[in-house]
PDB file as gemmi writes it, atoms N, CA and C in Angstrom:
CRYST1    1.000    1.000    1.000  90.00  90.00  90.00 P 1                      
ATOM      1  N   MET A   1      -0.840  52.417  43.995  1.00  0.00           N  
ATOM      2  CA  MET A   1      -1.653  52.663  45.156  1.00  0.00           C  
ATOM      3  C   MET A   1      -1.223  51.753  46.310  1.00  0.00           C  
ATOM      4  N   THR A   2      -0.914  50.500  46.009  1.00  0.00           N  
ATOM      5  CA  THR A   2      -0.489  49.575  47.065  1.00  0.00           C  
ATOM      6  C   THR A   2       0.728  50.115  47.799  1.00  0.00           C  
ATOM      7  N   LYS A   3       1.699  50.622  47.070  1.00  0.00           N  
ATOM      8  CA  LYS A   3       2.911  51.161  47.696  1.00  0.00           C  
ATOM      9  C   LYS A   3       2.587  52.361  48.581  1.00  0.00           C  
ATOM     10  N   LYS A   4       1.704  53.218  48.120  1.00  0.00           N  
ATOM     11  CA  LYS A   4       1.326  54.399  48.895  1.00  0.00           C  
ATOM     12  C   LYS A   4       0.640  53.992  50.200  1.00  0.00           C  
ATOM     13  N   ILE A   5      -0.267  53.037  50.112  1.00  0.00           N  
ATOM     14  CA  ILE A   5      -0.985  52.573  51.305  1.00  0.00           C  
ATOM     15  C   ILE A   5      -0.019  51.839  52.239  1.00  0.00           C  
ATOM     16  N   ARG A   6       0.847  51.018  51.679  1.00  0.00           N  
ATOM     17  CA  ARG A   6       1.831  50.287  52.471  1.00  0.00           C  
ATOM     18  C   ARG A   6       2.727  51.263  53.232  1.00  0.00           C  
ATOM     19  N   ARG A   7       3.174  52.324  52.567  1.00  0.00           N  
ATOM     20  CA  ARG A   7       4.013  53.339  53.215  1.00  0.00           C  
ATOM     21  C   ARG A   7       3.252  54.037  54.340  1.00  0.00           C  
ATOM     22  N   PHE A   8       2.005  54.404  54.084  1.00  0.00           N  
ATOM     23  CA  PHE A   8       1.166  55.060  55.095  1.00  0.00           C  
ATOM     24  C   PHE A   8       1.068  54.191  56.346  1.00  0.00           C  
ATOM     25  N   VAL A   9       0.818  52.904  56.159  1.00  0.00           N  
ATOM     26  CA  VAL A   9       0.681  51.966  57.277  1.00  0.00           C  
ATOM     27  C   VAL A   9       2.015  51.816  58.013  1.00  0.00           C  
ATOM     28  N   ALA A  10       3.095  51.656  57.268  1.00  0.00           N  
ATOM     29  CA  ALA A  10       4.417  51.469  57.872  1.00  0.00           C  
ATOM     30  C   ALA A  10       4.831  52.692  58.692  1.00  0.00           C  
ATOM     31  N   GLU A  11       4.567  53.884  58.173  1.00  0.00           N  
ATOM     32  CA  GLU A  11       4.943  55.106  58.886  1.00  0.00           C  
ATOM     33  C   GLU A  11       4.236  55.234  60.234  1.00  0.00           C  
ATOM     34  N   ARG A  12       3.132  54.560  60.393  1.00  0.00           N  
ATOM     35  CA  ARG A  12       2.354  54.623  61.638  1.00  0.00           C  
ATOM     36  C   ARG A  12       2.496  53.342  62.470  1.00  0.00           C  
ATOM     37  N   ASP A  13       3.284  52.391  61.971  1.00  0.00           N  
ATOM     38  CA  ASP A  13       3.477  51.099  62.628  1.00  0.00           C  
ATOM     39  C   ASP A  13       2.148  50.411  62.889  1.00  0.00           C  
ATOM     40  N   TRP A  14       1.295  50.400  61.872  1.00  0.00           N  
ATOM     41  CA  TRP A  14      -0.034  49.794  61.997  1.00  0.00           C  
ATOM     42  C   TRP A  14      -0.100  48.379  61.449  1.00  0.00           C  
ATOM     43  N   GLN A  15       0.936  47.931  60.751  1.00  0.00           N  
ATOM     44  CA  GLN A  15       0.856  46.640  60.087  1.00  0.00           C  
ATOM     45  C   GLN A  15       0.568  45.509  61.062  1.00  0.00           C  
ATOM     46  N   ARG A  16       1.124  45.591  62.269  1.00  0.00           N  
ATOM     47  CA  ARG A  16       0.901  44.512  63.240  1.00  0.00           C  
ATOM     48  C   ARG A  16      -0.570  44.363  63.612  1.00  0.00           C  
ATOM     49  N   HIS A  17      -1.355  45.406  63.402  1.00  0.00           N  
ATOM     50  CA  HIS A  17      -2.790  45.361  63.690  1.00  0.00           C  
ATOM     51  C   HIS A  17      -3.619  44.973  62.462  1.00  0.00           C  
ATOM     52  N   GLN A  18      -3.004  44.996  61.298  1.00  0.00           N  
ATOM     53  CA  GLN A  18      -3.760  44.826  60.063  1.00  0.00           C  
ATOM     54  C   GLN A  18      -3.622  43.413  59.496  1.00  0.00           C  
ATOM     55  N   SER A  19      -4.064  42.459  60.268  1.00  0.00           N  
ATOM     56  CA  SER A  19      -4.125  41.077  59.787  1.00  0.00           C  
ATOM     57  C   SER A  19      -5.285  40.970  58.799  1.00  0.00           C  
ATOM     58  N   PRO A  20      -5.296  39.958  57.962  1.00  0.00           N  
ATOM     59  CA  PRO A  20      -6.445  39.791  57.068  1.00  0.00           C  
ATOM     60  C   PRO A  20      -7.778  39.767  57.823  1.00  0.00           C  
ATOM     61  N   LYS A  21      -7.823  39.125  58.986  1.00  0.00           N  
ATOM     62  CA  LYS A  21      -9.049  39.081  59.789  1.00  0.00           C  
ATOM     63  C   LYS A  21      -9.489  40.492  60.178  1.00  0.00           C  
ATOM     64  N   ASN A  22      -8.560  41.285  60.690  1.00  0.00           N  
ATOM     65  CA  ASN A  22      -8.913  42.645  61.103  1.00  0.00           C  
ATOM     66  C   ASN A  22      -9.267  43.520  59.908  1.00  0.00           C  
ATOM     67  N   LEU A  23      -8.569  43.325  58.807  1.00  0.00           N  
ATOM     68  CA  LEU A  23      -8.858  44.119  57.613  1.00  0.00           C  
ATOM     69  C   LEU A  23     -10.242  43.817  57.057  1.00  0.00           C  
ATOM     70  N   VAL A  24     -10.640  42.546  57.035  1.00  0.00           N  
ATOM     71  CA  VAL A  24     -11.970  42.225  56.509  1.00  0.00           C  
ATOM     72  C   VAL A  24     -13.048  42.757  57.455  1.00  0.00           C  
ATOM     73  N   MET A  25     -12.766  42.782  58.738  1.00  0.00           N  
ATOM     74  CA  MET A  25     -13.730  43.359  59.675  1.00  0.00           C  
ATOM     75  C   MET A  25     -13.866  44.874  59.433  1.00  0.00           C  
ATOM     76  N   ALA A  26     -12.753  45.553  59.223  1.00  0.00           N  
ATOM     77  CA  ALA A  26     -12.787  46.988  58.929  1.00  0.00           C  
ATOM     78  C   ALA A  26     -13.481  47.247  57.592  1.00  0.00           C  
ATOM     79  N   LEU A  27     -13.212  46.384  56.615  1.00  0.00           N  
ATOM     80  CA  LEU A  27     -13.859  46.493  55.305  1.00  0.00           C  
ATOM     81  C   LEU A  27     -15.375  46.386  55.444  1.00  0.00           C  
ATOM     82  N   THR A  28     -15.823  45.447  56.246  1.00  0.00           N  
ATOM     83  CA  THR A  28     -17.256  45.255  56.466  1.00  0.00           C  
ATOM     84  C   THR A  28     -17.877  46.508  57.072  1.00  0.00           C  
ATOM     85  N   ALA A  29     -17.185  47.113  58.021  1.00  0.00           N  
ATOM     86  CA  ALA A  29     -17.683  48.353  58.633  1.00  0.00           C  
ATOM     87  C   ALA A  29     -17.787  49.468  57.598  1.00  0.00           C  
ATOM     88  N   GLU A  30     -16.796  49.572  56.733  1.00  0.00           N  
ATOM     89  CA  GLU A  30     -16.810  50.618  55.704  1.00  0.00           C  
ATOM     90  C   GLU A  30     -17.926  50.380  54.693  1.00  0.00           C  
ATOM     91  N   VAL A  31     -18.169  49.137  54.327  1.00  0.00           N  
ATOM     92  CA  VAL A  31     -19.274  48.838  53.420  1.00  0.00           C  
ATOM     93  C   VAL A  31     -20.595  49.241  54.076  1.00  0.00           C  
ATOM     94  N   GLY A  32     -20.718  48.998  55.376  1.00  0.00           N  
ATOM     95  CA  GLY A  32     -21.912  49.421  56.108  1.00  0.00           C  
ATOM     96  C   GLY A  32     -22.103  50.927  56.044  1.00  0.00           C  
ATOM     97  N   GLU A  33     -21.021  51.678  56.176  1.00  0.00           N  
ATOM     98  CA  GLU A  33     -21.108  53.141  56.078  1.00  0.00           C  
ATOM     99  C   GLU A  33     -21.526  53.562  54.675  1.00  0.00           C  
ATOM    100  N   LEU A  34     -21.066  52.857  53.663  1.00  0.00           N  
ATOM    101  CA  LEU A  34     -21.471  53.140  52.288  1.00  0.00           C  
ATOM    102  C   LEU A  34     -22.963  52.858  52.099  1.00  0.00           C  
ATOM    103  N   VAL A  35     -23.418  51.755  52.649  1.00  0.00           N  
ATOM    104  CA  VAL A  35     -24.831  51.373  52.549  1.00  0.00           C  
ATOM    105  C   VAL A  35     -25.731  52.457  53.144  1.00  0.00           C  
ATOM    106  N   GLU A  36     -25.307  53.063  54.233  1.00  0.00           N  
ATOM    107  CA  GLU A  36     -26.124  54.076  54.897  1.00  0.00           C  
ATOM    108  C   GLU A  36     -26.521  55.207  53.948  1.00  0.00           C  
ATOM    109  N   HIS A  37     -25.668  55.537  53.011  1.00  0.00           N  
ATOM    110  CA  HIS A  37     -25.962  56.638  52.074  1.00  0.00           C  
ATOM    111  C   HIS A  37     -27.101  56.299  51.108  1.00  0.00           C  
ATOM    112  N   PHE A  38     -27.371  55.022  50.936  1.00  0.00           N  
ATOM    113  CA  PHE A  38     -28.382  54.586  49.972  1.00  0.00           C  
ATOM    114  C   PHE A  38     -29.607  53.935  50.619  1.00  0.00           C  
ATOM    115  N   GLN A  39     -29.553  53.761  51.911  1.00  0.00           N  
ATOM    116  CA  GLN A  39     -30.532  52.940  52.619  1.00  0.00           C  
ATOM    117  C   GLN A  39     -31.981  53.262  52.311  1.00  0.00           C  
ATOM    118  N   TRP A  40     -32.371  54.502  52.285  1.00  0.00           N  
ATOM    119  CA  TRP A  40     -33.784  54.843  52.116  1.00  0.00           C  
ATOM    120  C   TRP A  40     -34.072  55.486  50.768  1.00  0.00           C  
ATOM    121  N   LEU A  41     -33.145  55.399  49.843  1.00  0.00           N  
ATOM    122  CA  LEU A  41     -33.356  55.980  48.515  1.00  0.00           C  
ATOM    123  C   LEU A  41     -34.087  54.994  47.613  1.00  0.00           C  
ATOM    124  N   GLY A  42     -34.873  55.528  46.701  1.00  0.00           N  
ATOM    125  CA  GLY A  42     -35.475  54.700  45.668  1.00  0.00           C  
ATOM    126  C   GLY A  42     -34.441  54.375  44.603  1.00  0.00           C  
ATOM    127  N   GLU A  43     -34.820  53.491  43.690  1.00  0.00           N  
ATOM    128  CA  GLU A  43     -33.902  53.088  42.623  1.00  0.00           C  
ATOM    129  C   GLU A  43     -33.385  54.296  41.834  1.00  0.00           C  
ATOM    130  N   ALA A  44     -34.291  55.140  41.397  1.00  0.00           N  
ATOM    131  CA  ALA A  44     -33.892  56.305  40.604  1.00  0.00           C  
ATOM    132  C   ALA A  44     -33.052  57.275  41.428  1.00  0.00           C  
ATOM    133  N   GLU A  45     -33.462  57.506  42.659  1.00  0.00           N  
ATOM    134  CA  GLU A  45     -32.707  58.420  43.534  1.00  0.00           C  
ATOM    135  C   GLU A  45     -31.271  57.940  43.736  1.00  0.00           C  
ATOM    136  N   SER A  46     -31.096  56.627  43.826  1.00  0.00           N  
ATOM    137  CA  SER A  46     -29.754  56.098  44.071  1.00  0.00           C  
ATOM    138  C   SER A  46     -28.817  56.356  42.888  1.00  0.00           C  
ATOM    139  N   ARG A  47     -29.382  56.586  41.718  1.00  0.00           N  
ATOM    140  CA  ARG A  47     -28.570  56.877  40.532  1.00  0.00           C  
ATOM    141  C   ARG A  47     -28.301  58.372  40.353  1.00  0.00           C  
ATOM    142  N   GLU A  48     -28.985  59.188  41.117  1.00  0.00           N  
ATOM    143  CA  GLU A  48     -28.938  60.635  40.897  1.00  0.00           C  
ATOM    144  C   GLU A  48     -28.311  61.413  42.039  1.00  0.00           C  
ATOM    145  N   ILE A  49     -27.467  60.780  42.861  1.00  0.00           N  
ATOM    146  CA  ILE A  49     -26.861  61.511  43.958  1.00  0.00           C  
ATOM    147  C   ILE A  49     -25.892  62.547  43.404  1.00  0.00           C  
ATOM    148  N   GLY A  50     -25.744  63.625  44.119  1.00  0.00           N  
ATOM    149  CA  GLY A  50     -24.840  64.666  43.671  1.00  0.00           C  
ATOM    150  C   GLY A  50     -24.321  65.477  44.838  1.00  0.00           C  
ATOM    151  N   GLY A  51     -23.498  66.453  44.534  1.00  0.00           N  
ATOM    152  CA  GLY A  51     -22.996  67.391  45.525  1.00  0.00           C  
ATOM    153  C   GLY A  51     -22.261  66.727  46.675  1.00  0.00           C  
ATOM    154  N   ASP A  52     -22.583  67.197  47.885  1.00  0.00           N  
ATOM    155  CA  ASP A  52     -21.916  66.692  49.089  1.00  0.00           C  
ATOM    156  C   ASP A  52     -22.159  65.206  49.298  1.00  0.00           C  
ATOM    157  N   LYS A  53     -23.344  64.742  48.965  1.00  0.00           N  
ATOM    158  CA  LYS A  53     -23.663  63.317  49.146  1.00  0.00           C  
ATOM    159  C   LYS A  53     -22.786  62.466  48.226  1.00  0.00           C  
ATOM    160  N   LYS A  54     -22.615  62.901  46.992  1.00  0.00           N  
ATOM    161  CA  LYS A  54     -21.771  62.156  46.059  1.00  0.00           C  
ATOM    162  C   LYS A  54     -20.329  62.133  46.547  1.00  0.00           C  
ATOM    163  N   ARG A  55     -19.865  63.239  47.078  1.00  0.00           N  
ATOM    164  CA  ARG A  55     -18.498  63.306  47.618  1.00  0.00           C  
ATOM    165  C   ARG A  55     -18.355  62.352  48.808  1.00  0.00           C  
ATOM    166  N   ALA A  56     -19.350  62.316  49.686  1.00  0.00           N  
ATOM    167  CA  ALA A  56     -19.310  61.410  50.838  1.00  0.00           C  
ATOM    168  C   ALA A  56     -19.308  59.948  50.391  1.00  0.00           C  
ATOM    169  N   VAL A  57     -20.110  59.635  49.381  1.00  0.00           N  
ATOM    170  CA  VAL A  57     -20.134  58.274  48.831  1.00  0.00           C  
ATOM    171  C   VAL A  57     -18.764  57.931  48.240  1.00  0.00           C  
ATOM    172  N   ALA A  58     -18.158  58.869  47.538  1.00  0.00           N  
ATOM    173  CA  ALA A  58     -16.833  58.639  46.955  1.00  0.00           C  
ATOM    174  C   ALA A  58     -15.804  58.332  48.043  1.00  0.00           C  
ATOM    175  N   MET A  59     -15.872  59.037  49.164  1.00  0.00           N  
ATOM    176  CA  MET A  59     -14.930  58.800  50.253  1.00  0.00           C  
ATOM    177  C   MET A  59     -15.149  57.423  50.901  1.00  0.00           C  
ATOM    178  N   GLU A  60     -16.400  57.015  51.028  1.00  0.00           N  
ATOM    179  CA  GLU A  60     -16.671  55.670  51.572  1.00  0.00           C  
ATOM    180  C   GLU A  60     -16.201  54.601  50.593  1.00  0.00           C  
ATOM    181  N   MET A  61     -16.423  54.820  49.303  1.00  0.00           N  
ATOM    182  CA  MET A  61     -15.941  53.869  48.304  1.00  0.00           C  
ATOM    183  C   MET A  61     -14.417  53.794  48.332  1.00  0.00           C  
ATOM    184  N   ALA A  62     -13.765  54.924  48.538  1.00  0.00           N  
ATOM    185  CA  ALA A  62     -12.304  54.942  48.646  1.00  0.00           C  
ATOM    186  C   ALA A  62     -11.846  54.124  49.849  1.00  0.00           C  
ATOM    187  N   ASP A  63     -12.536  54.264  50.981  1.00  0.00           N  
ATOM    188  CA  ASP A  63     -12.193  53.457  52.161  1.00  0.00           C  
ATOM    189  C   ASP A  63     -12.296  51.973  51.853  1.00  0.00           C  
ATOM    190  N   VAL A  64     -13.356  51.574  51.156  1.00  0.00           N  
ATOM    191  CA  VAL A  64     -13.537  50.172  50.788  1.00  0.00           C  
ATOM    192  C   VAL A  64     -12.376  49.713  49.905  1.00  0.00           C  
ATOM    193  N   LEU A  65     -12.028  50.517  48.916  1.00  0.00           N  
ATOM    194  CA  LEU A  65     -10.932  50.167  48.011  1.00  0.00           C  
ATOM    195  C   LEU A  65      -9.607  50.073  48.762  1.00  0.00           C  
ATOM    196  N   ILE A  66      -9.367  50.989  49.686  1.00  0.00           N  
ATOM    197  CA  ILE A  66      -8.121  50.973  50.456  1.00  0.00           C  
ATOM    198  C   ILE A  66      -8.025  49.703  51.293  1.00  0.00           C  
ATOM    199  N   TYR A  67      -9.098  49.332  51.982  1.00  0.00           N  
ATOM    200  CA  TYR A  67      -9.059  48.109  52.784  1.00  0.00           C  
ATOM    201  C   TYR A  67      -8.908  46.868  51.905  1.00  0.00           C  
ATOM    202  N   LEU A  68      -9.578  46.827  50.764  1.00  0.00           N  
ATOM    203  CA  LEU A  68      -9.395  45.697  49.840  1.00  0.00           C  
ATOM    204  C   LEU A  68      -7.955  45.617  49.356  1.00  0.00           C  
ATOM    205  N   THR A  69      -7.384  46.767  49.039  1.00  0.00           N  
ATOM    206  CA  THR A  69      -6.004  46.824  48.573  1.00  0.00           C  
ATOM    207  C   THR A  69      -5.045  46.349  49.658  1.00  0.00           C  
ATOM    208  N   ARG A  70      -5.274  46.783  50.910  1.00  0.00           N  
ATOM    209  CA  ARG A  70      -4.429  46.346  52.033  1.00  0.00           C  
ATOM    210  C   ARG A  70      -4.541  44.846  52.239  1.00  0.00           C  
ATOM    211  N   MET A  71      -5.763  44.338  52.187  1.00  0.00           N  
ATOM    212  CA  MET A  71      -5.973  42.917  52.397  1.00  0.00           C  
ATOM    213  C   MET A  71      -5.286  42.101  51.303  1.00  0.00           C  
ATOM    214  N   ALA A  72      -5.417  42.536  50.074  1.00  0.00           N  
ATOM    215  CA  ALA A  72      -4.752  41.863  48.958  1.00  0.00           C  
ATOM    216  C   ALA A  72      -3.238  41.898  49.152  1.00  0.00           C  
ATOM    217  N   ASP A  73      -2.707  43.009  49.605  1.00  0.00           N  
ATOM    218  CA  ASP A  73      -1.268  43.131  49.851  1.00  0.00           C  
ATOM    219  C   ASP A  73      -0.829  42.167  50.944  1.00  0.00           C  
ATOM    220  N   GLU A  74      -1.563  42.107  52.023  1.00  0.00           N  
ATOM    221  CA  GLU A  74      -1.228  41.202  53.131  1.00  0.00           C  
ATOM    222  C   GLU A  74      -1.266  39.738  52.699  1.00  0.00           C  
ATOM    223  N   LEU A  75      -2.181  39.393  51.794  1.00  0.00           N  
ATOM    224  CA  LEU A  75      -2.341  38.002  51.360  1.00  0.00           C  
ATOM    225  C   LEU A  75      -1.554  37.661  50.093  1.00  0.00           C  
ATOM    226  N   GLY A  76      -0.894  38.676  49.504  1.00  0.00           N  
ATOM    227  CA  GLY A  76      -0.136  38.433  48.282  1.00  0.00           C  
ATOM    228  C   GLY A  76      -1.013  38.120  47.088  1.00  0.00           C  
ATOM    229  N   ILE A  77      -2.159  38.782  47.027  1.00  0.00           N  
ATOM    230  CA  ILE A  77      -3.111  38.574  45.929  1.00  0.00           C  
ATOM    231  C   ILE A  77      -3.059  39.768  44.981  1.00  0.00           C  
ATOM    232  N   ASP A  78      -2.947  39.492  43.698  1.00  0.00           N  
ATOM    233  CA  ASP A  78      -3.043  40.537  42.682  1.00  0.00           C  
ATOM    234  C   ASP A  78      -4.533  40.760  42.435  1.00  0.00           C  
ATOM    235  N   LEU A  79      -5.068  41.794  43.055  1.00  0.00           N  
ATOM    236  CA  LEU A  79      -6.505  42.032  43.036  1.00  0.00           C  
ATOM    237  C   LEU A  79      -7.020  42.333  41.628  1.00  0.00           C  
ATOM    238  N   VAL A  80      -6.261  43.063  40.853  1.00  0.00           N  
ATOM    239  CA  VAL A  80      -6.685  43.381  39.487  1.00  0.00           C  
ATOM    240  C   VAL A  80      -6.720  42.107  38.643  1.00  0.00           C  
ATOM    241  N   ALA A  81      -5.716  41.265  38.768  1.00  0.00           N  
ATOM    242  CA  ALA A  81      -5.708  39.999  38.028  1.00  0.00           C  
ATOM    243  C   ALA A  81      -6.871  39.119  38.475  1.00  0.00           C  
ATOM    244  N   ALA A  82      -7.147  39.083  39.777  1.00  0.00           N  
ATOM    245  CA  ALA A  82      -8.267  38.289  40.282  1.00  0.00           C  
ATOM    246  C   ALA A  82      -9.592  38.809  39.727  1.00  0.00           C  
ATOM    247  N   ALA A  83      -9.727  40.132  39.634  1.00  0.00           N  
ATOM    248  CA  ALA A  83     -10.958  40.706  39.089  1.00  0.00           C  
ATOM    249  C   ALA A  83     -11.122  40.357  37.617  1.00  0.00           C  
ATOM    250  N   HIS A  84     -10.030  40.399  36.850  1.00  0.00           N  
ATOM    251  CA  HIS A  84     -10.096  40.002  35.440  1.00  0.00           C  
ATOM    252  C   HIS A  84     -10.498  38.534  35.313  1.00  0.00           C  
ATOM    253  N   GLU A  85      -9.899  37.688  36.152  1.00  0.00           N  
ATOM    254  CA  GLU A  85     -10.248  36.263  36.115  1.00  0.00           C  
ATOM    255  C   GLU A  85     -11.723  36.066  36.451  1.00  0.00           C  
ATOM    256  N   LYS A  86     -12.218  36.794  37.454  1.00  0.00           N  
ATOM    257  CA  LYS A  86     -13.624  36.661  37.842  1.00  0.00           C  
ATOM    258  C   LYS A  86     -14.542  37.110  36.713  1.00  0.00           C  
ATOM    259  N   CYS A  87     -14.189  38.188  36.031  1.00  0.00           N  
ATOM    260  CA  CYS A  87     -14.991  38.653  34.889  1.00  0.00           C  
ATOM    261  C   CYS A  87     -15.045  37.594  33.794  1.00  0.00           C  
ATOM    262  N   GLU A  88     -13.916  36.954  33.527  1.00  0.00           N  
ATOM    263  CA  GLU A  88     -13.887  35.893  32.514  1.00  0.00           C  
ATOM    264  C   GLU A  88     -14.766  34.722  32.938  1.00  0.00           C  
ATOM    265  N   ARG A  89     -14.701  34.347  34.208  1.00  0.00           N  
ATOM    266  CA  ARG A  89     -15.557  33.265  34.707  1.00  0.00           C  
ATOM    267  C   ARG A  89     -17.032  33.638  34.574  1.00  0.00           C  
ATOM    268  N   ASN A  90     -17.353  34.891  34.912  1.00  0.00           N  
ATOM    269  CA  ASN A  90     -18.744  35.337  34.802  1.00  0.00           C  
ATOM    270  C   ASN A  90     -19.224  35.330  33.359  1.00  0.00           C  
ATOM    271  N   ASP A  91     -18.333  35.670  32.419  1.00  0.00           N  
ATOM    272  CA  ASP A  91     -18.698  35.602  30.995  1.00  0.00           C  
ATOM    273  C   ASP A  91     -19.116  34.192  30.606  1.00  0.00           C  
ATOM    274  N   ARG A  92     -18.402  33.200  31.138  1.00  0.00           N  
ATOM    275  CA  ARG A  92     -18.733  31.803  30.838  1.00  0.00           C  
ATOM    276  C   ARG A  92     -19.976  31.345  31.604  1.00  0.00           C  
ATOM    277  N   LYS A  93     -20.092  31.773  32.840  1.00  0.00           N  
ATOM    278  CA  LYS A  93     -21.204  31.336  33.696  1.00  0.00           C  
ATOM    279  C   LYS A  93     -22.534  31.955  33.279  1.00  0.00           C  
ATOM    280  N   TYR A  94     -22.486  33.178  32.786  1.00  0.00           N  
ATOM    281  CA  TYR A  94     -23.693  33.910  32.391  1.00  0.00           C  
ATOM    282  C   TYR A  94     -23.588  34.338  30.920  1.00  0.00           C  
ATOM    283  N   PRO A  95     -23.674  33.400  29.980  1.00  0.00           N  
ATOM    284  CA  PRO A  95     -23.543  33.776  28.570  1.00  0.00           C  
ATOM    285  C   PRO A  95     -24.632  34.778  28.171  1.00  0.00           C  
ATOM    286  N   LYS A  96     -24.227  35.773  27.420  1.00  0.00           N  
ATOM    287  CA  LYS A  96     -25.159  36.867  27.082  1.00  0.00           C  
ATOM    288  C   LYS A  96     -26.395  36.365  26.352  1.00  0.00           C  
ATOM    289  N   GLU A  97     -26.249  35.317  25.563  1.00  0.00           N  
ATOM    290  CA  GLU A  97     -27.397  34.794  24.821  1.00  0.00           C  
ATOM    291  C   GLU A  97     -28.476  34.249  25.759  1.00  0.00           C  
ATOM    292  N   ALA A  98     -28.068  33.676  26.877  1.00  0.00           N  
ATOM    293  CA  ALA A  98     -29.009  33.047  27.798  1.00  0.00           C  
ATOM    294  C   ALA A  98     -29.481  33.980  28.917  1.00  0.00           C  
ATOM    295  N   PHE A  99     -28.725  35.051  29.162  1.00  0.00           N  
ATOM    296  CA  PHE A  99     -29.035  35.875  30.328  1.00  0.00           C  
ATOM    297  C   PHE A  99     -29.381  37.325  29.997  1.00  0.00           C  
ATOM    298  N   ARG A 100     -29.465  37.664  28.749  1.00  0.00           N  
ATOM    299  CA  ARG A 100     -29.794  39.044  28.395  1.00  0.00           C  
ATOM    300  C   ARG A 100     -31.165  39.410  28.969  1.00  0.00           C  
ATOM    301  N   GLY A 101     -31.186  40.420  29.829  1.00  0.00           N  
ATOM    302  CA  GLY A 101     -32.426  40.870  30.448  1.00  0.00           C  
ATOM    303  C   GLY A 101     -32.916  39.984  31.575  1.00  0.00           C  
ATOM    304  N   GLU A 102     -32.220  38.897  31.838  1.00  0.00           N  
ATOM    305  CA  GLU A 102     -32.610  37.948  32.892  1.00  0.00           C  
ATOM    306  C   GLU A 102     -31.687  38.124  34.084  1.00  0.00           C  
ATOM    307  N   TYR A 103     -32.268  38.300  35.245  1.00  0.00           N  
ATOM    308  CA  TYR A 103     -31.476  38.417  36.462  1.00  0.00           C  
ATOM    309  C   TYR A 103     -31.776  37.221  37.351  1.00  0.00           C  
ATOM    310  N   ARG A 104     -31.021  36.143  37.130  1.00  0.00           N  
ATOM    311  CA  ARG A 104     -31.221  34.909  37.874  1.00  0.00           C  
ATOM    312  C   ARG A 104     -29.894  34.167  37.944  1.00  0.00           C  
ATOM    313  N   ARG A 105     -29.855  33.188  38.792  1.00  0.00           N  
ATOM    314  CA  ARG A 105     -28.673  32.340  38.903  1.00  0.00           C  
ATOM    315  C   ARG A 105     -28.747  31.244  37.826  1.00  0.00           C  
ATOM    316  N   PRO A 106     -27.596  30.745  37.389  1.00  0.00           N  
ATOM    317  CA  PRO A 106     -27.607  29.703  36.364  1.00  0.00           C  
ATOM    318  C   PRO A 106     -28.381  28.461  36.780  1.00  0.00           C  
ATOM    319  N   ASP A 107     -28.403  28.136  38.070  1.00  0.00           N  
ATOM    320  CA  ASP A 107     -29.103  26.931  38.520  1.00  0.00           C  
ATOM    321  C   ASP A 107     -30.614  27.135  38.688  1.00  0.00           C  
ATOM    322  N   GLN A 108     -31.097  28.315  38.360  1.00  0.00           N  
ATOM    323  CA  GLN A 108     -32.533  28.602  38.484  1.00  0.00           C  
ATOM    324  C   GLN A 108     -33.257  28.420  37.159  1.00  0.00           C  
ATOM    325  N   GLY A 109     -32.597  27.802  36.205  1.00  0.00           N  
ATOM    326  CA  GLY A 109     -33.233  27.456  34.937  1.00  0.00           C  
ATOM    327  C   GLY A 109     -33.635  28.589  34.182  1.00  0.00           C  
TER     328      GLY A 109                                                      
END                                                                             
């Protein structure tokens, strides 16, 4: 995917505009567009989207992923490796024995 996105950007000569600062700003805008789809839904409704709404949510999620991928490429970060590392850290930070059914921060006792 990184190569495909990199090629798309290069073919349009957009790389000079896609600094990490600009990419994170664009990412923030896309996350805002994703939020709009869920803004007034209840908990159950947010799990039951379908049809055109689900397709629109998928496209916004794709935009978020594309900007994250571009930003990682610009910064030389292996995003998948970073996500695996973060999951491992979370396993240690939130041991299942202590946090099962509990939604709190470790420093909240």
